[in-house]
C-alpha positions, 0 to 999 in steps of 0.5 A: 046852751046857745050863744046869741048876739045882736050883731045885726042890730048894731051893724044896722044902727051904724049903717055898716054892711056885712062886708065892711064889718068883715074887712075891719075884723079880717074875716070873710063876709060869710063869717059875719053872716053866720054870726048874725044867723047864730050858726057860728060861735066866734072865738074869744079873740074875735068876740073881743074884736067885735066888741071893740069895733062897736065900742061895746062890752062883749056882754053887750053883744053876746049872751047865753040862752039856755036851751029847753030840755 
């Protein structure tokens, strides 16, 4: 299974930079970049913080994609 997200789209809709989002969440810009590239899975706490920042539910931002075998 792979965790996917639409963080890049939500951030673009708000016209927020990766740096701005990182500052709001107390993480590095590289963390936001890795999240958007699906190279990093956030902790449960960070996922909820992201959802709160965007005024969304966690499931509106993150989804699980089945990997083909």
